[in-house]
DSSP file (Angstrom, degrees, kcal/mol; ACC not computed):
  #  RESIDUE AA STRUCTURE BP1 BP2  ACC     N-H-->O    O-->H-N    N-H-->O    O-->H-N    TCO  KAPPA ALPHA  PHI   PSI    X-CA   Y-CA   Z-CA
    1    1 A M              0   0    0      0, 0.0     2,-0.6     0, 0.0     0, 0.0   0.000 360.0 360.0 360.0 140.6   33.1  -21.6   48.4
    2    2 A R        -     0   0    0      0, 0.0     2,-0.4     0, 0.0     0, 0.0  -0.852 360.0-163.7-102.9 127.3   34.3  -25.1   49.2
    3    3 A H        -     0   0    0     -2,-0.6     2,-0.2     3,-0.0     0, 0.0  -0.870  19.4-123.0-108.3 140.6   32.0  -28.0   48.5
    4    4 A S        -     0   0    0     -2,-0.4     3,-0.0     1,-0.1     0, 0.0  -0.528  30.0-107.0 -80.0 148.4   32.5  -31.4   49.9
    5    5 A K        -     0   0    0     -2,-0.2     2,-0.2     1,-0.1    -1,-0.1  -0.554  40.0-109.2 -71.4 132.8   32.8  -34.4   47.6
    6    6 A P        -     0   0    0      0, 0.0    -1,-0.1     0, 0.0    -3,-0.0  -0.467  31.6-133.5 -67.5 131.7   29.7  -36.5   47.7
    7    7 A H        -     0   0    0     -2,-0.2     3,-0.1     1,-0.1     2,-0.0  -0.652  21.6-114.4 -85.1 139.0   30.3  -39.8   49.4
    8    8 A P        -     0   0    0      0, 0.0     2,-0.4     0, 0.0    -1,-0.1  -0.338  34.5 -98.4 -69.5 154.7   29.1  -42.9   47.7
    9    9 A I    >   -     0   0    0      1,-0.1     3,-1.2     2,-0.0     5,-0.1  -0.611  32.3-142.2 -73.1 128.7   26.4  -45.0   49.4
   10   10 A R  T 3  S+     0   0    0     -2,-0.4    -1,-0.1     1,-0.3    36,-0.0   0.743  93.5  45.3 -71.5 -24.4   28.2  -47.8   51.1
   11   11 A N  T 3  S+     0   0    0     35,-0.1    35,-2.0    34,-0.1    36,-0.4   0.227 100.2  80.0-106.5  16.2   25.7  -50.6   50.5
   12   12 A K  B <  S-A   45   0A   0     -3,-1.2     2,-0.5    33,-0.2    33,-0.2  -0.944  72.6-131.5-122.1 144.5   25.1  -49.8   46.8
   13   13 A L        -     0   0    0     31,-3.1     2,-0.8    -2,-0.4     3,-0.1  -0.828  12.6-154.4 -96.2 127.2   27.2  -50.8   43.8
   14   14 A D    >   -     0   0    0     -2,-0.5     3,-1.4     1,-0.1     7,-0.3  -0.887   3.4-165.9-102.2 107.0   28.0  -48.1   41.3
   15   15 A L  T 3  S+     0   0    0     -2,-0.8    -1,-0.1     1,-0.3     6,-0.1   0.656  86.2  62.5 -69.0 -14.8   28.7  -49.7   38.0
   16   16 A T  T 3  S+     0   0    0      1,-0.1     2,-0.9    -3,-0.1    -1,-0.3   0.653  85.1  83.1 -83.4 -14.6   30.2  -46.5   36.6
   17   17 A D    <>  -     0   0    0     -3,-1.4     4,-2.2     1,-0.2     5,-0.2  -0.789  64.8-167.0 -91.0 103.8   33.0  -46.6   39.2
   18   18 A S  H  > S+     0   0    0     -2,-0.9     4,-2.4     1,-0.2    -1,-0.2   0.839  83.9  52.5 -64.3 -34.7   35.6  -48.9   37.7
   19   19 A S  H  > S+     0   0    0      2,-0.2     4,-2.2     1,-0.2    -1,-0.2   0.898 110.6  47.6 -69.8 -37.8   37.6  -49.4   40.9
   20   20 A Q  H  > S+     0   0    0      2,-0.2     4,-2.3     1,-0.2    -2,-0.2   0.915 112.9  48.6 -67.4 -41.7   34.5  -50.4   42.9
   21   21 A V  H  X S+     0   0    0     -4,-2.2     4,-2.7    -7,-0.3     5,-0.2   0.915 111.2  50.7 -63.1 -42.9   33.4  -52.8   40.2
   22   22 A R  H  X S+     0   0    0     -4,-2.4     4,-2.2     1,-0.2    -2,-0.2   0.913 111.5  47.7 -62.4 -43.3   36.9  -54.3   40.0
   23   23 A L  H  X S+     0   0    0     -4,-2.2     4,-2.4     2,-0.2    -2,-0.2   0.908 113.6  46.5 -65.7 -42.0   37.0  -54.8   43.8
   24   24 A V  H  X S+     0   0    0     -4,-2.3     4,-2.6     2,-0.2     5,-0.2   0.919 112.5  50.4 -67.0 -42.8   33.6  -56.4   43.9
   25   25 A R  H  X>S+     0   0    0     -4,-2.7     5,-1.9    -5,-0.2     4,-1.0   0.910 112.8  47.0 -60.3 -42.3   34.4  -58.7   41.0
   26   26 A K  H  <5S+     0   0    0     -4,-2.2    -2,-0.2    -5,-0.2    -1,-0.2   0.912 113.6  47.3 -67.1 -42.5   37.6  -59.8   42.6
   27   27 A R  H  <5S+     0   0    0     -4,-2.4    -2,-0.2     1,-0.2    -1,-0.2   0.898 120.5  37.0 -66.1 -41.0   36.0  -60.4   46.0
   28   28 A L  H  <5S-     0   0    0     -4,-2.6    -1,-0.2    -5,-0.2    -2,-0.2   0.504 104.7-127.8 -91.3  -4.6   33.1  -62.4   44.6
   29   29 A K  T  <5 +     0   0    0     -4,-1.0     2,-0.3    -5,-0.2    -3,-0.2   0.953  58.8 142.7  56.7  54.5   35.2  -64.1   41.9
   30   30 A L      < -     0   0    0     -5,-1.9    -1,-0.2    -6,-0.1     2,-0.1  -0.867  50.6-119.4-121.1 155.1   32.9  -63.1   39.0
   31   31 A S     >  -     0   0    0     -2,-0.3     4,-2.4     1,-0.1     5,-0.2  -0.435  34.7-106.0 -82.7 168.3   33.5  -62.0   35.5
   32   32 A N  H  > S+     0   0    0      1,-0.2     4,-2.3     2,-0.2     5,-0.2   0.901 121.9  49.4 -62.5 -40.9   32.4  -58.6   34.3
   33   33 A A  H  > S+     0   0    0      2,-0.2     4,-2.3     1,-0.2    -1,-0.2   0.899 110.5  50.1 -66.1 -40.8   29.5  -60.1   32.3
   34   34 A E  H  > S+     0   0    0      2,-0.2     4,-2.4     1,-0.2    -2,-0.2   0.917 111.9  47.6 -63.4 -43.0   28.3  -62.2   35.3
   35   35 A L  H  X S+     0   0    0     -4,-2.4     4,-2.5     1,-0.2     5,-0.2   0.918 112.3  48.9 -65.1 -43.0   28.4  -59.2   37.6
   36   36 A T  H  X S+     0   0    0     -4,-2.3     4,-2.1    -5,-0.2    -1,-0.2   0.898 111.6  49.9 -63.5 -40.3   26.5  -57.0   35.1
   37   37 A A  H  X S+     0   0    0     -4,-2.3     4,-1.9     2,-0.2    -2,-0.2   0.911 111.5  48.1 -65.1 -42.3   23.9  -59.8   34.6
   38   38 A I  H  X>S+     0   0    0     -4,-2.4     4,-3.4     2,-0.2     5,-0.7   0.922 112.5  48.3 -64.7 -43.8   23.4  -60.2   38.4
   39   39 A V  H  X5S+     0   0    0     -4,-2.5     4,-0.6     1,-0.2    -1,-0.2   0.873 110.8  51.9 -65.1 -36.3   23.0  -56.4   38.9
   40   40 A G  H  <5S+     0   0    0     -4,-2.1    -1,-0.2    -5,-0.2    -2,-0.2   0.865 118.8  36.4 -66.1 -35.7   20.5  -56.3   36.0
   41   41 A R  H  <5S+     0   0    0     -4,-1.9    -2,-0.2    -5,-0.1    -3,-0.2   0.925 132.7  21.6 -80.6 -49.1   18.4  -59.1   37.6
   42   42 A I  H  <5S-     0   0    0     -4,-3.4     2,-0.3     1,-0.3    -3,-0.2   0.879 104.0-114.6 -93.3 -44.4   18.7  -58.3   41.3
   43   43 A G     << -     0   0    0     -5,-0.7    -1,-0.3    -4,-0.6    -2,-0.1  -0.793  39.1 -65.4 127.6-175.1   19.7  -54.6   41.6
   44   44 A N  S    S+     0   0    0     -2,-0.3   -31,-3.1    -4,-0.1     2,-0.4   0.222  81.8 125.7-100.8  16.0   22.7  -52.8   42.9
   45   45 A S  B  >  -A   12   0A   0    -33,-0.2     4,-2.4     1,-0.2   -33,-0.2  -0.612  55.0-145.5 -73.6 126.6   22.5  -53.7   46.6
   46   46 A L  H  > S+     0   0    0    -35,-2.0     4,-2.4    -2,-0.4     5,-0.2   0.869  97.6  51.5 -64.0 -36.6   25.8  -55.2   47.6
   47   47 A S  H  > S+     0   0    0    -36,-0.4     4,-2.3     2,-0.2    -1,-0.2   0.910 111.9  46.4 -68.1 -40.1   24.2  -57.7   50.0
   48   48 A A  H  > S+     0   0    0      2,-0.2     4,-2.3     1,-0.2    -2,-0.2   0.895 113.2  49.3 -67.8 -39.5   21.8  -59.0   47.4
   49   49 A V  H  X S+     0   0    0     -4,-2.4     4,-2.4     2,-0.2    -2,-0.2   0.905 111.1  50.4 -65.2 -41.0   24.6  -59.2   44.8
   50   50 A S  H  X S+     0   0    0     -4,-2.4     4,-2.2     2,-0.2    -2,-0.2   0.921 111.2  47.9 -63.2 -44.2   26.7  -61.2   47.3
   51   51 A K  H  X S+     0   0    0     -4,-2.3     4,-2.2     1,-0.2    -2,-0.2   0.910 113.0  48.1 -63.5 -41.8   23.9  -63.6   48.1
   52   52 A E  H  X S+     0   0    0     -4,-2.3     4,-1.7     1,-0.2    -1,-0.2   0.887 110.9  51.1 -66.6 -38.5   23.2  -64.2   44.4
   53   53 A A  H  X S+     0   0    0     -4,-2.4     4,-1.2     2,-0.2    -1,-0.2   0.882 110.4  49.2 -66.8 -38.0   26.9  -64.7   43.6
   54   54 A E  H  X S+     0   0    0     -4,-2.2     4,-0.9     1,-0.2     3,-0.3   0.910 111.3  49.8 -66.0 -42.0   27.2  -67.3   46.5
   55   55 A G  H  < S+     0   0    0     -4,-2.2    -2,-0.2     1,-0.2    -1,-0.2   0.819 107.8  54.3 -65.7 -31.3   24.1  -69.1   45.2
   56   56 A A  H  < S+     0   0    0     -4,-1.7    -1,-0.2     1,-0.2    -2,-0.2   0.792 111.5  43.9 -74.2 -27.5   25.4  -69.2   41.7
   57   57 A T  H  < S+     0   0    0     -4,-1.2    -1,-0.2    -3,-0.3    -2,-0.2   0.559  89.6 105.2 -96.4  -7.6   28.7  -70.8   42.7
   58   58 A E  S  < S-     0   0    0     -4,-0.9     3,-0.1    -3,-0.2    -3,-0.0  -0.385  75.7-111.9 -71.2 150.3   27.2  -73.4   45.1
   59   59 A L        -     0   0    0      1,-0.1    -1,-0.1    -2,-0.1    -2,-0.1  -0.511  39.5 -98.4 -76.0 149.1   27.1  -77.0   44.0
   60   60 A P        -     0   0    0      0, 0.0    -1,-0.1     0, 0.0     0, 0.0  -0.324  46.6 -93.0 -66.7 154.1   23.6  -78.5   43.4
   61   61 A E        -     0   0    0      1,-0.1     3,-0.1    -3,-0.1     2,-0.0  -0.407  45.3-110.5 -65.5 138.7   22.1  -80.5   46.2
   62   62 A P        -     0   0    0      0, 0.0    -1,-0.1     0, 0.0     3,-0.1  -0.347  40.5 -92.3 -68.2 153.9   22.8  -84.3   45.9
   63   63 A A        -     0   0    0      1,-0.1     2,-0.3    -2,-0.0     0, 0.0  -0.317  49.9 -95.3 -63.7 149.0   19.9  -86.5   45.1
   64   64 A E        -     0   0    0     -3,-0.1    -1,-0.1     1,-0.0    -3,-0.0  -0.520  40.5-156.8 -71.9 126.9   18.1  -88.0   48.1
   65   65 A V        -     0   0    0     -2,-0.3     3,-0.1    -3,-0.1    -1,-0.0  -0.885  19.0-117.0-105.6 132.3   19.4  -91.4   48.8
   66   66 A P        -     0   0    0      0, 0.0     5,-0.1     0, 0.0    -1,-0.0  -0.301  43.2 -88.5 -64.9 154.0   17.3  -93.9   50.8
   67   67 A P     >  -     0   0    0      0, 0.0     4,-1.8     0, 0.0     3,-0.3  -0.183  33.8-114.2 -60.5 155.6   18.6  -95.0   54.2
   68   68 A A  H  > S+     0   0    0      1,-0.2     4,-2.8     2,-0.2     5,-0.2   0.845 115.0  58.0 -61.5 -35.8   20.8  -98.0   54.3
   69   69 A A  H  > S+     0   0    0      1,-0.2     4,-2.4     2,-0.2    -1,-0.2   0.893 106.3  49.0 -63.5 -39.0   18.2 -100.0   56.3
   70   70 A L  H  > S+     0   0    0     -3,-0.3     4,-2.0     2,-0.2    -1,-0.2   0.900 112.0  48.1 -67.1 -40.5   15.7  -99.5   53.5
   71   71 A I  H  X S+     0   0    0     -4,-1.8     4,-2.4     2,-0.2     5,-0.2   0.924 112.8  48.8 -64.6 -43.7   18.2 -100.6   50.9
   72   72 A A  H  X S+     0   0    0     -4,-2.8     4,-2.6     1,-0.2    -2,-0.2   0.896 111.6  48.6 -64.5 -40.1   19.2 -103.7   52.9
   73   73 A S  H  X S+     0   0    0     -4,-2.4     4,-2.1     2,-0.2    -1,-0.2   0.876 111.6  50.2 -68.9 -35.0   15.6 -104.7   53.5
   74   74 A A  H  X S+     0   0    0     -4,-2.0     4,-1.5     2,-0.2    -2,-0.2   0.922 116.0  40.4 -68.7 -43.3   14.8 -104.3   49.8
   75   75 A T  H  X S+     0   0    0     -4,-2.4     4,-1.9     2,-0.2    -2,-0.2   0.857 115.0  53.0 -74.0 -33.4   17.8 -106.4   48.7
   76   76 A G  H  X S+     0   0    0     -4,-2.6     4,-2.3    -5,-0.2    -2,-0.2   0.887 106.8  52.5 -66.8 -38.6   17.2 -108.9   51.5
   77   77 A G  H  X S+     0   0    0     -4,-2.1     4,-2.1     1,-0.2    -1,-0.2   0.877 109.5  48.8 -64.5 -38.5   13.5 -109.3   50.4
   78   78 A E  H  X S+     0   0    0     -4,-1.5     4,-2.2     2,-0.2    -1,-0.2   0.894 110.3  51.7 -67.2 -38.4   14.6 -110.1   46.9
   79   79 A Q  H  X S+     0   0    0     -4,-1.9     4,-2.2     2,-0.2    -2,-0.2   0.909 110.2  48.2 -65.0 -41.7   17.1 -112.6   48.2
   80   80 A I  H  X S+     0   0    0     -4,-2.3     4,-2.5     1,-0.2    -1,-0.2   0.903 110.7  51.8 -65.4 -40.9   14.5 -114.4   50.3
   81   81 A A  H  X S+     0   0    0     -4,-2.1     4,-1.8     1,-0.2    -1,-0.2   0.897 111.7  45.7 -64.2 -39.9   12.1 -114.5   47.4
   82   82 A T  H  X S+     0   0    0     -4,-2.2     4,-1.6     2,-0.2    -1,-0.2   0.866 112.4  51.3 -72.4 -33.9   14.7 -116.1   45.1
   83   83 A D  H  X S+     0   0    0     -4,-2.2     4,-1.9     2,-0.2    -2,-0.2   0.898 109.5  50.4 -67.1 -40.0   15.7 -118.6   47.8
   84   84 A A  H  X S+     0   0    0     -4,-2.5     4,-1.0     1,-0.2    -2,-0.2   0.885 110.5  49.6 -65.3 -38.5   12.1 -119.6   48.3
   85   85 A A  H  < S+     0   0    0     -4,-1.8    -1,-0.2     1,-0.2    -2,-0.2   0.858 111.0  50.0 -69.1 -33.5   11.6 -120.1   44.6
   86   86 A A  H  < S+     0   0    0     -4,-1.6    -2,-0.2     1,-0.2    -1,-0.2   0.841 115.0  42.2 -73.9 -32.8   14.8 -122.2   44.4
   87   87 A T  H  < S+     0   0    0     -4,-1.9    -1,-0.2    -5,-0.1    -2,-0.2   0.546  87.4 111.8 -92.1  -6.9   13.8 -124.5   47.3
   88   88 A A  S  < S-     0   0    0     -4,-1.0     2,-0.1    -5,-0.2    -3,-0.0  -0.439  76.4-110.8 -68.0 138.0   10.1 -124.9   46.3
   89   89 A P        -     0   0    0      0, 0.0     2,-0.3     0, 0.0    -1,-0.1  -0.410  30.8-113.4 -69.5 144.0    9.3 -128.4   45.2
   90   90 A D              0   0    0      1,-0.1    -3,-0.0    -2,-0.1     0, 0.0  -0.597 360.0 360.0 -76.2 135.5    8.6 -128.9   41.5
   91   91 A S              0   0    0     -2,-0.3    -1,-0.1     0, 0.0     0, 0.0   0.419 360.0 360.0-111.5 360.0    5.1 -129.8   40.7
């Protein structure tokens, strides 16, 4: 009797299949330890592993910078205050 070879599930990562692990590591640009850690945390879903790998390599968000008008008004207010103190008559 001829039995068909079981096909792997397409959206799951099999860590025992070295060729599949090598291809996923190469595509996501991860080390073996990083991939194993992500799979241990998230699970073996390829979409979840991909999202986690993208999030790990993104740069952190820059700090919020106030608008230029606010900066100008703050520095302008200090300038006016120092000018008023300089022109005030001495008593």
